[in-house]
N, C-alpha and C positions, 0 to 999 in steps of 0.2 A: 653674333653676326647681324649686320645691318639689313633689315628688310629681306631676310634670308630667302624666303620662297620667291619673292619678286626678283631678287638679284639673280637667282638661278635661272628663272624664266628668261631674264634679259640675256644671259649667256647663249641660250638657244635661239632667241629672237632679238637681236640688237636693236630692232626698230622700236622696241618698248621703252628704251632708255629715255629718261626725262619726262615720260608721259604718266598721267594718272592711270595706274594699273591696279586691278583688284583680282586677287587669286582666291579661288574657292568655288567657282561655278558661274552660271549665267544669271543675269539680273532678274529673270522671271522665275528662278528656282527658290525653293524654301530654305536652302542652306544658309550658312553664315560665312562671313568673310574670314579667310584663313590668314591673309596678309594684304597689306595695302602699301603701295609705293609712297614715298614722301610727298610726291605731287598730289596724290589722292588724299593723303592725310590732311592737307590744307583745307579740304572741304568737309572735314569732320568724319571721314571714313576711317574705321579702325577694325582690328581683328575682333571677331565674335559678333559684329554687327550683322543683322539680317541682310542678305544680298539685295533684297528689294528696297530696303531703306538706303543702302549704299547707292543704289541707282538713283533714288530721288535726290540724294545729296550731291551726287556727281554723275549726271547722266552721260557726260562726255568720256567717262572712264572706259578703259578697255578691260573687259571681264574675261578671265581665262580660267579654264579648269586647272585644278591642282595636279601635279605629277609627283606623287609620293616617291616613286622609284628614283627620280632625279634628286630629290632632297636627301634620300638615304645615301645615295652615292656621294654627294658632296659633304654630307655630315661625316662620312668615313674619311674623306680627304681632310676635313677640318681636324678630326681627331688625330690623324697621323701627324699633322703639324704640331698640335698641342703636346702629344706624347713624346715628340722629339725634344721638346723644351723641358718637360718635367715628367717623371714617372708617376706623379700624383695628380691625376686628372679625374675630375668628376663631371660627367656629361649630365647636366641638369635637364636638358631636353635636346631635341634634334639640332638646335641652333644656339645653344648656350652651354658654357662650361666654366668650371672653377679650376684653377691651377694653384698648387702650393709650390712656390718658388724658393722656399727655404733651402739654403745651402748651395744655391746656383750662382752666387755672386761672382765667383772666380770665372765662371763660363760666360756670363752675360752682363756682369757689372751691376750697378745699382738699379733699383726698381724701374725708374723712368727709361733708362737705356734698354733694359730687358724688354719692356713693353713695346718700345719702338722697333726693336729687332723682330719681335713676334708679329707686330703689325705688318712689317715689310714682308716677312716670310709667308704670312697668310695670304697676302695679295699675290705674291709670286707663284705660290703653289695652287691657289684656287681661283684666282682672278676675282675674288670677292672682298668686299670691305667688311671690317669689323670695328667694334668699339671696345676699348679696354678700360676697366676700372681697377685701380690699385689701392689696396688697403690692408689693414691687419686682420680684418674680419671679412667673411664672405658677404655678410649683409651689406656692409658699406661698399665693398667692391662691386656688388651687383647694382646698387643704387648709383654709384659713381659712373659705371659703364653706361647706364641709362642716360645720365646727365651728359655724357660725352658724345652721344649720338648726334649726327651720323659721322662715322669714320674718324673718331677722336680718341684721345687718351687722357684720362684724368686720374691724378694721384692725390689721395687724401692723406696728408702727412700724419704720422702717428701723433696722437694727442689732440688732433683737430676734428675728430669724428663728431663730437657733439655740436660744435660750431657749424660744421658742414651740413648736418642733418636739420638743425633747428628751423631754418626758414622754409623747408620743404613741406608740401601737403602731406597729411598723414597717409593718404592713399599710396604714397611712394614706398611705404614700408611693406616689404613682401609679406603676404598673408592677410593684409588689410583689404577686404573686398567692400562691396557696396553696403552690406549690412553693418559690418563693423564701423565703416566710415560714418554711416548715418547715426549709429549709437554714440560714436565719439563726438560728432557734431552736436548731438543733443545735450551733451554736458559741456559744450563750449570748446572742445578740442578740435582745432583745424590744422595746426602745424605740428610737426614733430617736436618742436621746442615746447609747445604747450603740454605735450604728453610727458616730456622729460621733467617738467616741473611738478607733476602730480605725485602724490605719495604712493609708494608701492602697495601699501596695505589697502588703500582706497581702490586701486586698480584690481587687486586680487579679489576684493569684496564684490566689485562690480562685474568683472569679467572672468573670475576664476583663474585657473592656471594660465589661460591666454593673457590675462591682465599682467601677470608677472613677466611673461615673455615680452609683452609690449613695453614694459618698463625697461627691460634690458635692451631691446631693439632701439628704443629712443636714444640710448647712449652709445649705439653703434656696436652692440655685442651680438654674437651669434646665439641668440636666446630662443630655444625651442623651435617648433615648426620644422622647417626644411634643414635646419642647421644642427641637428642632434648628433651627427656622425662626423668622423674625420674625412677630409678630402681623400678620395681614392677608395674609401670603403663603399661597398654596395650591399645594402641589406635586401635589395630587391623590392618589388612593389608590394603594398599591402592588399591590393585588389587589382583585377584586370577586367576591363569592360569595353564593349563597343556598342554603339547605337546607330540606328538608321532612321531617317525621316523620309517617308514616301513623298514623291512629287505630288501625288494626288492620293487622298485618303482612299483606302481600299477595303472591300469586304471579301476579296478573293482569297479563300482559304489556302489554295495551292501556292499562291504568290507569298502570302504571309509566312507559311511554314518553310518555303524555300529561302526566304529572307532570314528567318531564324537560323536555318542551317548555315547560311553564309556567315552570320554573326558568330556562330559557334566555331566555325573554321578560324575566324580571325582571333577569337579569344584563345582557342586551343594552340594556335601557332605561337602566340606570345607566352603562353604557359610553358610550352616546351622550350622556348628560347631561354626562359629564366630557370629551367629545370624545376618547375613547380607542378604540384598536383593539387587540385581544388576539391575541398569537401563540401563547400556550400555554393550552390548554383542559384542565381536569381534572375527572374524575368521582369522586365519593365515593359508596360503596355499602356500606350496613350491613345485615347480615342479622339475622334474629330472635334468633340466639344472640349478638348484639352483635359478632361478628367483622366487621371493617371493612377494606375495600380502597380505595386511591386509585390511579387510573390517569390519566396525563397524556399529551397528544399535542400536538406543535408543528405548527401548520397552515402550509401553504405561503404563504398570504396572510393577514395579520392581519385580523381582522374585528370588527364590532360589530353584525352583523345576526343577528337571532333565529334565522332559518331555517338560516343557516350554522353557528351555534353548535350548534343541535340536530342537524344532520347529523353533526357530529364527536362529540357526546356520545352519540348513539344508537349510533354505530359502536363507541365505547369500551364502552358498556354491553353490547351484543350479544356482544362479544368476551370479556367477563369475567364475565357473569352465569352462575351455576350454574343451569341450566334447572330450574325447579320449586322452587327455594329461595325461601323467603319473605323479602321485603324489608321492613326497618323504616324505613330513612332513605335519602334521596337528596340529593346535593349537586352543584352546578355551580360551578366556580371558574375565573376568568379572570385571566391575568397576562401579563407579558412584552409591554409596550406597544411599538407600532411608531410611529416618528416620521414616517414617510412613508406615502403611499398607493400601494401597488404596483399594477401593471396585470396583469390576467389576459389570457387569449386574448379575442378580440373577442366570442365567444359568451358566455364566462363573465363578461366585463365588462358586457355588456348586461344579463344576468340580475342581476348584483350591483347595478347602478345602479337597476334597477326596484325591487328590494327596499329599497334605500336610501331611495328616494323614498316607498315605501309606509310604511316605519318612521317616517320624519319626519312623515308625515301622522297616523299612529297616535299618535305622541308629542304632537302638537298637540291631539288629541282628549283624551288622558289629562290634559294640563295643564289643559284646560278642564272636563272632566267627571269626572276621577278615574282612578286607575290601573286600575280594573276596567271602564272604559268600552268597551274593545275588546281582542280577543284573537285569536290564531291558532286556526283550526279544530282543529289538532292538539292544542291545549292545553285544549279545552273540558271534556273528561272529567276532567282532572287539575287543574281550576281551583279549587284549595283556597283557603280564606280566608287573606288576607294576614296574616301574623303581624306584630305590632308590632316594628319594627326600629329600632335606635338610629340608623342612618344610611341612611334610605330614599331612594328617588328623590325629588327635589324639595327636598332640604335647602337652605335659603337660604344665600346668601353663598358657595357653593362654585363652583368653576370649572365653567362649563357650565350651571349652574342658571339659572332664569329671573330671579333677582335678581342675577346676577353682574355685570351692567352698571350697577347702581345707584351 
């Protein structure tokens, strides 16, 4: 989807169209840009850029708070259009998906015609623009959709993958971030074509398994990383986490613990959505001097219950916080999924089941009225505005989401 968050905001406020718009918060806040309109991008504003930096680059921009509820709603609309085209849909994020169109030629014709039909139906159903990449691999389809932006369609004909990729910067390869880019530049690799000319053994020696994946990606193959499963398969997340940066560093213990409770709510919600229980709970604690510690604890019984997560996180925090030290950021991370449902003592099991039923009822209310519809009392003071998240609760087409049975 093209500038998805901005485009949804424009539907609610048409006066934003054509203007430099930054979604994610106010210019004096500590947060980062969630999305920028194409008019704002001309000034160097992009996602993940600090809001204050975005303001310096483009002071005339209109800064708006993100509205995750709206984005979830439109993400479901997008999914409905995609699923009508193919039963094999993989939602990579709230605004990006892969479709396997194999066997649909009789319905939609050759690839380019099918893409234009999808393009038109998406616009009619959502009033939003999208860009479509067509290729034999997800990697090339993803890159070609990026090259087609905004509002375009690009087909990389089979056999032309290497030629298409060769002149592109290595940063265009999914999974190549700043660190990998810097390491590749250090050995003279700046274009994907440079990467394709390297010996696989050299890449493996230099970068390990990731080097082998890079060799495959440079030739247009779905090699490692995000492309290990078939389209439509959902292995679920390897971990689930949420973080919050305070507007001002704080030493207020009640506020800190209330914020931790809210983060545990957000993590618990997504655990239940994916039908997962976590055995390892981790705290992230960053002080005002940017020093950061992480502390993890393995719980005796895997859990997806907000209150149980909070009990563990609060214990970790109290054992590791330097009393009186100002806190800048907090994070809660869950991993180590349990395949079974272990039993506690009768007293503990009864309490666990009560909370399990309570959380199920709360989730039903959130599904109907939004994520902020209900909250734990312990979270009220720390009930910060939900940041726009690439993979929020309620992502369509994912295991455990309300559309997973479609």
